[in-house]
DSSP file (Angstrom, degrees, kcal/mol; ACC not computed):
  #  RESIDUE AA STRUCTURE BP1 BP2  ACC     N-H-->O    O-->H-N    N-H-->O    O-->H-N    TCO  KAPPA ALPHA  PHI   PSI    X-CA   Y-CA   Z-CA
    1    1 A M     >        0   0    0      0, 0.0     4,-1.8     0, 0.0     5,-0.2   0.000 360.0 360.0 360.0 -36.7   -0.1    0.0    0.0
    2    2 A I  H  >  +     0   0    0      1,-0.2     4,-2.3     2,-0.2     5,-0.2   0.915 360.0  50.2 -68.4 -39.4    2.8    2.4    0.8
    3    3 A T  H  > S+     0   0    0      1,-0.2     4,-2.5     2,-0.2    -1,-0.2   0.896 107.7  54.1 -68.0 -37.3    4.5    1.9   -2.7
    4    4 A F  H  > S+     0   0    0      2,-0.2     4,-2.1     1,-0.2    -1,-0.2   0.901 109.4  48.3 -64.5 -38.9    1.1    2.6   -4.4
    5    5 A K  H  X S+     0   0    0     -4,-1.8     4,-2.4     2,-0.2    -2,-0.2   0.890 112.7  49.1 -58.9 -43.4    0.9    6.0   -2.5
    6    6 A K  H  X S+     0   0    0     -4,-2.3     4,-3.0     1,-0.2     5,-0.2   0.911 109.5  50.3 -65.8 -42.1    4.4    6.8   -3.5
    7    7 A A  H  X S+     0   0    0     -4,-2.5     4,-2.4     1,-0.2    -1,-0.2   0.922 112.8  46.6 -71.0 -37.6    3.8    6.0   -7.0
    8    8 A I  H  X S+     0   0    0     -4,-2.1     4,-2.5     2,-0.2    -1,-0.2   0.919 111.6  51.8 -60.0 -41.1    0.6    8.2   -7.1
    9    9 A F  H  X S+     0   0    0     -4,-2.4     4,-2.5     2,-0.2     5,-0.3   0.941 111.0  47.5 -62.3 -49.8    2.5   11.0   -5.4
   10   10 A K  H  X S+     0   0    0     -4,-3.0     4,-2.5     2,-0.2    -1,-0.2   0.892 112.1  50.5 -59.9 -40.5    5.4   10.8   -8.1
   11   11 A L  H  X S+     0   0    0     -4,-2.4     4,-2.0    -5,-0.2    -2,-0.2   0.919 111.9  45.6 -67.9 -44.6    2.8   10.8  -10.9
   12   12 A V  H  X S+     0   0    0     -4,-2.5     4,-2.0     2,-0.2    -2,-0.2   0.879 114.1  48.9 -62.4 -38.2    1.0   13.8   -9.7
   13   13 A S  H  X S+     0   0    0     -4,-2.5     4,-3.0     2,-0.2    -2,-0.2   0.925 112.6  48.0 -69.5 -43.5    4.3   15.7   -9.0
   14   14 A L  H  X S+     0   0    0     -4,-2.5     4,-2.3    -5,-0.3    -1,-0.2   0.916 110.8  51.4 -63.0 -40.1    5.6   14.8  -12.5
   15   15 A T  H  X S+     0   0    0     -4,-2.0     4,-2.2     2,-0.2    -2,-0.2   0.916 111.9  46.4 -61.2 -44.2    2.3   15.9  -14.0
   16   16 A L  H  X S+     0   0    0     -4,-2.0     4,-2.6     1,-0.2     5,-0.2   0.923 111.4  52.3 -69.6 -43.4    2.4   19.3  -12.2
   17   17 A L  H  X S+     0   0    0     -4,-3.0     4,-2.2     1,-0.2    -1,-0.2   0.909 110.5  47.0 -57.9 -40.1    6.1   19.8  -13.2
   18   18 A V  H  X S+     0   0    0     -4,-2.3     4,-2.3     2,-0.2    -2,-0.2   0.907 112.5  49.8 -68.3 -42.3    5.3   19.2  -16.9
   19   19 A V  H  X S+     0   0    0     -4,-2.2     4,-1.1     1,-0.2    -2,-0.2   0.890 113.5  46.5 -62.4 -39.1    2.3   21.6  -16.8
   20   20 A L  H  < S+     0   0    0     -4,-2.6     4,-0.5     2,-0.2    -2,-0.2   0.873 115.3  45.0 -73.8 -35.8    4.4   24.3  -15.1
   21   21 A L  H >< S+     0   0    0     -4,-2.2     3,-0.9    -5,-0.2    -2,-0.2   0.896 111.9  50.6 -76.6 -36.2    7.4   23.9  -17.5
   22   22 A S  H 3< S+     0   0    0     -4,-2.3    -1,-0.2     1,-0.2    -2,-0.2   0.765 105.4  57.6 -73.4 -25.3    5.3   23.7  -20.6
   23   23 A S  T 3< S+     0   0    0     -4,-1.1    -1,-0.2    -5,-0.2    -2,-0.2   0.642  90.2  96.9 -77.2 -16.0    3.4   27.0  -19.6
   24   24 A C    <   -     0   0    0     -3,-0.9     2,-0.4    -4,-0.5    -3,-0.0  -0.361  56.8-164.8 -71.7 150.8    6.7   28.9  -19.4
   25   25 A S        -     0   0    0     -2,-0.1     2,-0.3     5,-0.0    -2,-0.0  -0.985   0.5-161.6-134.7 147.5    8.0   31.0  -22.3
   26   26 A S     >  -     0   0    0     -2,-0.4     4,-1.1     1,-0.1     3,-0.4  -0.817  34.4-110.1-122.4 167.1   11.4   32.4  -23.0
   27   27 A D  T  4 S+     0   0    0     -2,-0.3     4,-0.2     1,-0.2    -1,-0.1   0.776 117.6  61.8 -61.9 -28.1   12.7   35.1  -25.1
   28   28 A V  T >4 S+     0   0    0      1,-0.2     3,-0.9     2,-0.2     4,-0.3   0.862 100.6  53.5 -70.0 -34.0   14.3   32.5  -27.3
   29   29 A D  T 34 S+     0   0    0     -3,-0.4     3,-0.4     1,-0.2    -1,-0.2   0.869 113.9  43.0 -63.5 -34.8   10.8   31.1  -28.1
   30   30 A N  T >< S+     0   0    0     -4,-1.1     3,-1.3     1,-0.2    -1,-0.2   0.333  85.3  99.7 -98.5  10.7    9.7   34.6  -29.2
   31   31 A A  T <  S+     0   0    0     -3,-0.9    -1,-0.2     1,-0.3    -2,-0.1   0.765  87.8  41.2 -67.0 -26.1   12.9   35.5  -31.2
   32   32 A N  T 3  S+     0   0    0     -3,-0.4    -1,-0.3    -4,-0.3    -2,-0.1   0.238  89.6 125.6-105.0   9.4   11.5   34.8  -34.5
   33   33 A A  S <  S-     0   0    0     -3,-1.3     2,-0.3     1,-0.1    -3,-0.0  -0.325  70.2-100.4 -65.7 149.6    8.1   36.4  -33.7
   34   34 A T        -     0   0    0      1,-0.1     2,-0.8    75,-0.0    -1,-0.1  -0.552  29.5-133.7 -68.3 132.1    6.7   39.1  -36.0
   35   35 A I        -     0   0    0     73,-0.4    -1,-0.1    -2,-0.3    68,-0.0  -0.806  20.6-156.2 -92.1 114.5    7.3   42.5  -34.7
   36   36 A T        -     0   0    0     -2,-0.8    73,-0.1    73,-0.1    35,-0.1  -0.796   8.9-139.9 -97.1 113.5    4.0   44.3  -35.1
   37   37 A P        -     0   0    0      0, 0.0    32,-0.0     0, 0.0    72,-0.0  -0.326  24.5-103.7 -67.3 149.1    4.3   48.0  -35.3
   38   38 A T        -     0   0    0      1,-0.1     2,-0.1    -2,-0.0     0, 0.0  -0.624  43.7-110.0 -69.4 127.3    1.8   50.3  -33.5
   39   39 A P        +     0   0    0      0, 0.0     2,-0.3     0, 0.0    -1,-0.1  -0.381  49.8 165.5 -62.2 131.6   -0.6   51.8  -36.2
   40   40 A T        -     0   0    0     -2,-0.1     2,-0.1    -3,-0.0    21,-0.0  -0.894  44.4 -84.8-137.9 168.5    0.1   55.5  -36.7
   41   41 A A        -     0   0    0     -2,-0.3    22,-1.1     1,-0.1     2,-0.4  -0.470  47.8-130.3 -71.7 147.3   -1.0   58.0  -39.3
   42   42 A S  E     -A   62   0A   0     20,-0.2    20,-0.2     1,-0.2     3,-0.1  -0.868  26.0-178.1-111.9 138.0    1.4   58.0  -42.4
   43   43 A L  E    S+     0   0A   0     18,-3.7   101,-2.7    -2,-0.4     2,-0.3   0.796  81.7  24.8 -94.1 -36.9    2.9   61.0  -43.9
   44   44 A Y  E    S+AB  61 143A   0     17,-1.5    17,-2.6    99,-0.3     2,-0.3  -0.980  72.8 173.7-124.8 144.3    4.6   59.1  -46.7
   45   45 A K  E     +AB  60 142A   0     97,-2.1    97,-2.6    -2,-0.3     2,-0.3  -0.996   6.1 165.6-150.0 148.1    3.7   55.7  -48.2
   46   46 A G  E     -A   59   0A   0     13,-2.7    13,-3.1    -2,-0.3     2,-0.5  -0.994  30.6-118.7-159.9 156.1    4.6   53.4  -50.9
   47   47 A S  E     -A   58   0A   0     -2,-0.3    93,-0.5    93,-0.3    11,-0.2  -0.836  37.0-111.2-100.8 135.8    4.0   49.8  -52.1
   48   48 A F        -     0   0    0      9,-2.4     9,-0.4    -2,-0.5     2,-0.4  -0.356  29.7-160.6 -62.0 141.1    7.0   47.4  -52.6
   49   49 A V  E     -E  138   0B   0     89,-2.7    89,-2.1     7,-0.1     2,-0.2  -0.972  23.3-112.9-122.2 135.8    8.0   46.4  -56.1
   50   50 A S  E     +E  137   0B   0     -2,-0.4    87,-0.3    87,-0.2    86,-0.1  -0.507  37.9 168.4 -70.8 139.5   10.1   43.4  -57.0
   51   51 A A  S    S-     0   0    0     85,-2.4    85,-0.2     2,-0.9    86,-0.2   0.526  78.7 -16.3-113.2 -94.8   13.5   44.2  -58.4
   52   52 A V  S    S+     0   0    0     83,-1.8    84,-0.2     1,-0.1    85,-0.1   0.717 138.4  30.5 -90.0 -23.0   15.8   41.1  -58.5
   53   53 A H  S    S-     0   0    0     83,-1.9    -2,-0.9    82,-0.2    -1,-0.1  -0.970 101.0 -84.6-135.5 153.3   13.7   39.0  -56.1
   54   54 A P        +     0   0    0      0, 0.0    22,-0.8     0, 0.0     2,-0.4  -0.303  56.4 166.2 -54.5 123.4   10.0   38.9  -55.3
   55   55 A T  E     + C   0  75A   0     20,-0.2     2,-0.3    -2,-0.1    20,-0.2  -0.993   2.3 160.5-145.1 134.5    9.2   41.6  -52.8
   56   56 A S  E     + C   0  74A   0     18,-2.3    18,-2.6    -2,-0.4     2,-0.3  -0.928  19.6  80.3-148.5 169.8    5.8   43.0  -51.7
   57   57 A G  E     -     0   0A   0     -9,-0.4    -9,-2.4    -2,-0.3     2,-0.4  -0.792  67.8 -65.7 128.0-168.9    4.1   44.9  -49.0
   58   58 A I  E     -AC  47  71A   0     13,-2.5    13,-2.2    -2,-0.3     2,-0.4  -0.962  32.1-162.9-121.4 136.2    3.6   48.6  -47.8
   59   59 A A  E     +AC  46  70A   0    -13,-3.1   -13,-2.7    -2,-0.4     2,-0.3  -0.974  17.7 173.8-116.6 139.7    6.2   51.0  -46.4
   60   60 A A  E     -AC  45  69A   0      9,-1.8     9,-2.9    -2,-0.4     2,-0.5  -0.998  24.2-148.0-145.5 143.6    5.1   54.0  -44.5
   61   61 A I  E     -AC  44  68A   0    -17,-2.6   -18,-3.7    -2,-0.3   -17,-1.5  -0.959  29.6-118.8-117.2 128.1    6.7   56.7  -42.6
   62   62 A N  E >   -A   42   0A   0      5,-1.8     3,-1.7    -2,-0.5   -20,-0.2  -0.073  28.4-103.8 -65.7 167.8    4.8   58.3  -39.7
   63   63 A T  T 3  S+     0   0    0    -22,-1.1    -1,-0.1     1,-0.3   -21,-0.1   0.780 122.0  54.5 -67.4 -28.9    3.7   61.9  -39.5
   64   64 A D  T 3  S-     0   0    0      3,-0.1    -1,-0.3     1,-0.0    -2,-0.1   0.525 105.9-128.8 -81.6  -4.1    6.6   62.7  -36.9
   65   65 A K  S <  S+     0   0    0     -3,-1.7    52,-0.4     2,-0.2    -2,-0.1   0.861  79.0 112.3  58.5  37.7    9.2   61.2  -39.4
   66   66 A T        +     0   0    0      1,-0.2    47,-2.5    49,-0.1     2,-0.4   0.611  68.0  41.4-111.2 -17.1   10.6   59.0  -36.7
   67   67 A M  E     - D   0 112A   0     45,-0.2    -5,-1.8    -5,-0.1     2,-0.5  -0.992  53.4-157.6-144.1 132.9    9.6   55.5  -37.9
   68   68 A L  E     -CD  61 111A   0     43,-3.1    43,-3.1    -2,-0.4     2,-0.4  -0.917  23.3-166.7-105.8 132.7    9.4   53.5  -41.0
   69   69 A T  E     -CD  60 110A   0     -9,-2.9    -9,-1.8    -2,-0.5     2,-0.5  -0.947  13.1-153.9-120.1 140.2    7.0   50.6  -40.9
   70   70 A F  E     -CD  59 109A   0     39,-2.9    39,-1.4    -2,-0.4     2,-0.4  -0.927  13.5-167.1-105.8 138.3    6.5   47.7  -43.2
   71   71 A T  E    S-C   58   0A   0    -13,-2.2   -13,-2.5    -2,-0.5    37,-0.2  -0.977  70.7  -6.5-126.6 139.0    3.1   46.1  -43.4
   72   72 A S  E    S+     0   0A   0     -2,-0.4    36,-0.2   -15,-0.2     2,-0.2   0.814  90.9 175.8  44.1  37.5    2.3   42.7  -45.0
   73   73 A F  E     + D   0 107A   0     34,-2.4    34,-2.3   -16,-0.1     2,-0.3  -0.446  11.7 173.7 -78.5 140.8    5.9   42.7  -46.1
   74   74 A M  E     +CD  56 106A   0    -18,-2.6   -18,-2.3    32,-0.2     2,-0.3  -0.978   6.7 150.3-146.1 133.5    7.3   39.7  -48.0
   75   75 A S  E     -C   55   0A   0     30,-1.7   -20,-0.2    -2,-0.3     2,-0.1  -0.971  44.5 -90.3-153.7 164.2   10.7   39.1  -49.7
   76   76 A D        -     0   0    0    -22,-0.8     2,-0.2    -2,-0.3   -23,-0.1  -0.414  45.3-106.7 -73.2 155.2   13.2   36.3  -50.4
   77   77 A N        +     0   0    0     -2,-0.1    -1,-0.1     4,-0.0     0, 0.0  -0.540  48.3 157.1 -83.8 152.6   15.9   35.4  -48.1
   78   78 A G    >   -     0   0    0     -2,-0.2     3,-0.6     3,-0.0     2,-0.3  -0.978  44.4 -73.0-162.2 168.2   19.5   36.4  -48.9
   79   79 A P  T 3  S-     0   0    0      0, 0.0    52,-0.5     0, 0.0    53,-0.3  -0.619 105.0  -8.6 -78.6 135.9   22.8   37.0  -47.4
   80   80 A N  T 3  S-     0   0    0     -2,-0.3    50,-2.1     1,-0.2     2,-0.5   0.899  77.8-171.3  52.5  56.7   23.3   40.2  -45.5
   81   81 A L  E <   -F  129   0B   0     -3,-0.6    21,-2.7    48,-0.2     2,-0.3  -0.663   6.1-179.6 -81.4 125.0   20.0   42.0  -46.3
   82   82 A D  E     -FG 128 101B   0     46,-3.1    46,-3.2    -2,-0.5     2,-0.6  -0.845  26.7-123.0-119.6 160.7   19.9   45.7  -45.2
   83   83 A I  E     -FG 127 100B   0     17,-2.7    16,-3.0    -2,-0.3    17,-0.6  -0.921  33.9-174.4-105.7 129.6   17.2   48.3  -45.4
   84   84 A Y  E     -FG 126  98B   0     42,-2.5    42,-3.1    -2,-0.6     2,-0.6  -0.937  26.5-145.8-120.8 142.2   18.3   51.4  -47.1
   85   85 A L  E     -FG 125  97B   0     12,-2.6    12,-2.4    -2,-0.4     2,-0.3  -0.970  33.3-167.8-102.1 122.4   16.7   54.8  -47.8
   86   86 A V  E     -FG 124  96B   0     38,-2.8    38,-1.4    -2,-0.6    37,-0.4  -0.836  29.2-153.0-119.3 141.8   18.0   55.8  -51.2
   87   87 A S  S    S+     0   0    0      8,-2.4     2,-0.4    -2,-0.3    36,-0.2   0.799  87.8  21.3 -82.5 -29.5   17.9   59.2  -53.1
   88   88 A D        -     0   0    0      7,-0.4     3,-0.4     3,-0.2    -1,-0.3  -0.960  52.0-167.3-146.9 119.5   18.1   57.6  -56.6
   89   89 A L  S    S+     0   0    0     -2,-0.4    -1,-0.1     1,-0.2    -2,-0.0   0.760  93.5  55.0 -76.2 -24.3   17.1   54.2  -57.8
   90   90 A S  S    S+     0   0    0      1,-0.1     2,-0.5     2,-0.0    -1,-0.2   0.575  99.0  69.2 -86.4  -9.1   18.8   54.6  -61.2
   91   91 A N    >   -     0   0    0     -3,-0.4     3,-1.5     1,-0.1    -3,-0.2  -0.954  60.6-163.8-116.2 112.0   22.3   55.6  -59.7
   92   92 A V  T 3  S+     0   0    0     -2,-0.5    -1,-0.1     1,-0.3    -2,-0.0   0.617  96.3  51.8 -67.3 -15.5   24.2   52.9  -57.9
   93   93 A N  T 3  S+     0   0    0      2,-0.0    -1,-0.3     0, 0.0     3,-0.1   0.257  84.3 132.3-106.0  10.6   26.4   55.6  -56.4
   94   94 A A    <   -     0   0    0     -3,-1.5     2,-0.2    -6,-0.3    -5,-0.0  -0.119  69.0 -91.2 -59.6 153.7   23.3   57.6  -55.1
   95   95 A A        +     0   0    0     -9,-0.1    -8,-2.4    26,-0.0    -7,-0.4  -0.487  55.2 177.7 -67.4 139.7   23.3   58.8  -51.5
   96   96 A F  E     -G   86   0B   0    -10,-0.2     2,-0.5    -2,-0.2   -10,-0.2  -0.979  28.3-140.3-146.3 154.9   21.8   56.4  -49.0
   97   97 A I  E     -G   85   0B   0    -12,-2.4   -12,-2.6    -2,-0.3     2,-0.6  -0.989  19.3-141.6-113.6 119.7   21.0   55.7  -45.4
   98   98 A N  E     -G   84   0B   0     -2,-0.5   -14,-0.2   -14,-0.2     3,-0.1  -0.771  14.5-174.3 -83.6 118.3   21.4   52.4  -43.9
   99   99 A L  E     -     0   0B   0    -16,-3.0     2,-0.2    -2,-0.6    13,-0.2   0.441  47.9-110.6 -88.7  -6.4   18.7   51.6  -41.5
  100  100 A G  E     -G   83   0B   0    -17,-0.6   -17,-2.7    11,-0.1    -1,-0.3  -0.580  59.1 -10.2 113.5-170.9   20.3   48.3  -40.5
  101  101 A D  E    S-G   82   0B   0    -19,-0.2   -19,-0.3    -2,-0.2     2,-0.1  -0.281  74.8 -98.5 -61.6 143.6   19.6   44.6  -40.9
  102  102 A I        -     0   0    0    -21,-2.7    -1,-0.1     1,-0.1     3,-0.1  -0.434  28.7-150.6 -60.3 136.5   16.3   43.4  -42.2
  103  103 A K        -     0   0    0      1,-0.3     2,-0.3    -2,-0.1    -1,-0.1   0.639  66.8 -20.4 -89.5 -13.8   14.2   42.4  -39.3
  104  104 A G        -     0   0    0      3,-0.1    -1,-0.3     1,-0.1     3,-0.2  -0.906  44.5-131.5 174.3 160.5   12.2   39.8  -41.1
  105  105 A L  S    S+     0   0    0      1,-0.3   -30,-1.7    -2,-0.3     2,-0.3   0.461  95.0  33.2-104.1  -3.5   11.0   38.4  -44.5
  106  106 A N  E    S+D   74   0A   0    -32,-0.2     2,-0.3     2,-0.1    -1,-0.3  -0.740 104.7  25.3-160.0  98.5    7.3   37.9  -43.9
  107  107 A G  E    S-D   73   0A   0    -34,-2.3   -34,-2.4    -2,-0.3     2,-0.4  -0.997  89.3 -40.1 153.2-156.7    5.3   40.2  -41.6
  108  108 A S  E     +     0   0A   0     -2,-0.3   -73,-0.4   -36,-0.2     2,-0.3  -0.953  54.2 171.8-115.9 134.9    5.2   43.7  -40.2
  109  109 A Y  E     -D   70   0A   0    -39,-1.4   -39,-2.9    -2,-0.4     2,-0.4  -0.925  20.2-144.1-142.2 157.5    8.2   45.5  -38.9
  110  110 A S  E     -D   69   0A   0     -2,-0.3     2,-0.4   -41,-0.2   -41,-0.2  -0.986   8.4-170.1-132.4 142.4    9.4   48.9  -37.7
  111  111 A Y  E     -D   68   0A   0    -43,-3.1   -43,-3.1    -2,-0.4     2,-0.1  -0.994  24.3-124.6-128.8 129.5   12.7   50.8  -38.2
  112  112 A D  E     -D   67   0A   0     -2,-0.4   -45,-0.2   -45,-0.2   -46,-0.1  -0.481  26.7-140.2 -71.0 141.1   13.7   54.0  -36.4
  113  113 A L        -     0   0    0    -47,-2.5     3,-0.1    -2,-0.1    -1,-0.0  -0.801  20.4-104.2-104.3 146.5   14.6   56.9  -38.6
  114  114 A P    >   -     0   0    0      0, 0.0     3,-0.9     0, 0.0    -1,-0.1  -0.220  51.0 -88.4 -56.8 152.3   17.5   59.3  -38.1
  115  115 A A  T 3  S+     0   0    0      1,-0.2   -49,-0.1   -49,-0.0   -50,-0.1  -0.396 105.0   9.3 -65.4 143.4   16.5   62.7  -36.8
  116  116 A N  T 3  S+     0   0    0      1,-0.2    -1,-0.2   -51,-0.1     2,-0.2   0.826  81.5 176.1  55.6  38.2   15.7   65.4  -39.4
  117  117 A I    <   -     0   0    0     -3,-0.9     2,-0.9   -52,-0.4    -1,-0.2  -0.544  29.8-133.5 -75.7 142.0   15.7   63.1  -42.3
  118  118 A D    >>  -     0   0    0     -2,-0.2     4,-2.3     1,-0.2     3,-1.4  -0.800  21.5-175.9 -96.2  99.2   14.7   64.7  -45.6
  119  119 A I  T 34 S+     0   0    0     -2,-0.9    -1,-0.2     1,-0.3    22,-0.1   0.691  79.6  67.3 -74.0 -17.6   12.2   62.3  -47.0
  120  120 A T  T 34 S+     0   0    0      1,-0.1    -1,-0.3     2,-0.1     3,-0.2   0.721 111.8  36.4 -70.4 -20.9   11.9   64.4  -50.3
  121  121 A V  T <4 S+     0   0    0     -3,-1.4     2,-1.5     1,-0.2    -2,-0.2   0.881 123.1  40.7 -92.5 -59.7   15.6   63.3  -50.9
  122  122 A Y  S  < S+     0   0    0     -4,-2.3   -35,-0.2     1,-0.2    -1,-0.2  -0.610  72.7 141.8 -98.4  76.7   15.6   59.8  -49.5
  123  123 A K        +     0   0    0     -2,-1.5    18,-3.1   -37,-0.4     2,-0.5   0.284  45.2  80.0-103.0   9.3   12.3   58.8  -50.9
  124  124 A H  E     -FH  86 140B   0    -38,-1.4   -38,-2.8    16,-0.2     2,-0.6  -0.973  60.3-155.4-123.3 125.2   13.0   55.1  -51.9
  125  125 A V  E     -FH  85 139B   0     14,-3.3    14,-1.9    -2,-0.5     2,-0.4  -0.893  21.1-169.8 -97.0 118.7   13.1   52.3  -49.4
  126  126 A V  E     -FH  84 138B   0    -42,-3.1   -42,-2.5    -2,-0.6     2,-0.9  -0.918  28.7-143.6-121.3 131.6   15.3   49.4  -50.7
  127  127 A V  E     -FH  83 137B   0     10,-3.0     9,-3.0    -2,-0.4    10,-0.8  -0.820  38.4-166.7 -86.6 108.3   15.9   45.9  -49.6
  128  128 A W  E     -FH  82 135B   0    -46,-3.2   -46,-3.1    -2,-0.9     2,-0.9  -0.846  24.4-150.5-111.1 128.6   19.6   45.7  -50.3
  129  129 A C  E  >> -FH  81 134B   0      5,-3.2     5,-1.6    -2,-0.5     4,-1.3  -0.845  13.9-170.4 -89.8 107.4   21.8   42.6  -50.5
  130  130 A S  T  45S+     0   0    0    -50,-2.1    -1,-0.2    -2,-0.9   -50,-0.1   0.871  79.8  59.6 -69.3 -38.8   25.2   44.1  -49.5
  131  131 A D  T  45S+     0   0    0    -52,-0.5    -1,-0.2   -51,-0.3   -51,-0.1   0.890 122.7  22.2 -58.5 -39.6   27.2   40.9  -50.4
  132  132 A F  T  45S-     0   0    0    -53,-0.3    -1,-0.2    -3,-0.2    -2,-0.2   0.456 100.5-123.6-104.7  -4.5   26.1   41.0  -54.0
  133  133 A N  T  <5 +     0   0    0     -4,-1.3     2,-0.4     1,-0.2    -3,-0.2   0.971  62.1 148.6  53.7  57.9   25.2   44.8  -54.3
  134  134 A V  E   < - H   0 129B   0     -5,-1.6    -5,-3.2     3,-0.0     2,-0.7  -0.981  51.6-134.5-128.2 135.8   21.7   43.8  -55.5
  135  135 A N  E     - H   0 128B   0     -2,-0.4   -83,-1.8    -7,-0.2    -7,-0.2  -0.805  17.9-172.9 -83.3 113.7   18.4   45.5  -55.0
  136  136 A F  E     -     0   0B   0     -9,-3.0   -85,-2.4    -2,-0.7   -83,-1.9   0.905  65.4 -38.8 -71.5 -49.0   15.9   42.8  -53.9
  137  137 A G  E     -EH  50 127B   0    -10,-0.8   -10,-3.0   -87,-0.3    -1,-0.3  -0.967  59.4-152.6-176.1 166.2   12.9   45.2  -54.1
  138  138 A Y  E     -EH  49 126B   0    -89,-2.1   -89,-2.7    -2,-0.3     2,-0.4  -0.951   9.2-150.2-148.3 158.4   11.9   48.7  -53.4
  139  139 A A  E     - H   0 125B   0    -14,-1.9   -14,-3.3    -2,-0.3     2,-0.6  -0.992  17.2-142.4-137.8 136.0    9.1   51.1  -52.5
  140  140 A T  E     - H   0 124B   0    -93,-0.5     2,-0.4    -2,-0.4   -93,-0.3  -0.875  21.5-134.1 -95.0 116.9    8.9   54.7  -53.5
  141  141 A L        -     0   0    0    -18,-3.1     2,-0.4    -2,-0.6   -95,-0.2  -0.602  22.3-172.3 -82.5 127.3    7.4   56.9  -50.8
  142  142 A V  E     -B   45   0A   0    -97,-2.6   -97,-2.1    -2,-0.4     2,-0.1  -0.924  31.6-103.5-117.6 144.4    4.8   59.4  -51.8
  143  143 A K  E      B   44   0A   0     -2,-0.4   -99,-0.3   -99,-0.2  -100,-0.1  -0.383 360.0 360.0 -63.0 142.2    3.3   62.1  -49.6
  144  144 A Q              0   0    0   -101,-2.7    -1,-0.1    -2,-0.1  -100,-0.1   0.337 360.0 360.0 -96.1 360.0   -0.1   61.3  -48.3
């Protein structure tokens, strides 16, 4: 009888431990989660167009010119993809601002903008492959 009680106690304890551990979450579990930007009014907006790789979605800059958001964004994977703001799509030596590594290939993402950026000059958002100097896709921002 004592061994039966011990077995029941061990079974209940193990069940509780499994339930507690499976309900926990870590930052690693959420590392690949989509970053959903907070909706704000857009001052500039444009739709992504495919260049060398299929790219789609909407790019928008908020009215404060502090944040660039991608909505329903999709693009192919590639080595060393960065997000650039570019002054001229037809000139490979055009002035650009590197906003950093791409945050994801499928979803909605936000990028902080440098202070006092002139969107009338840097009006193209480009998914740029730095390793191969290739434009994956781009969006031309138009004032709303």
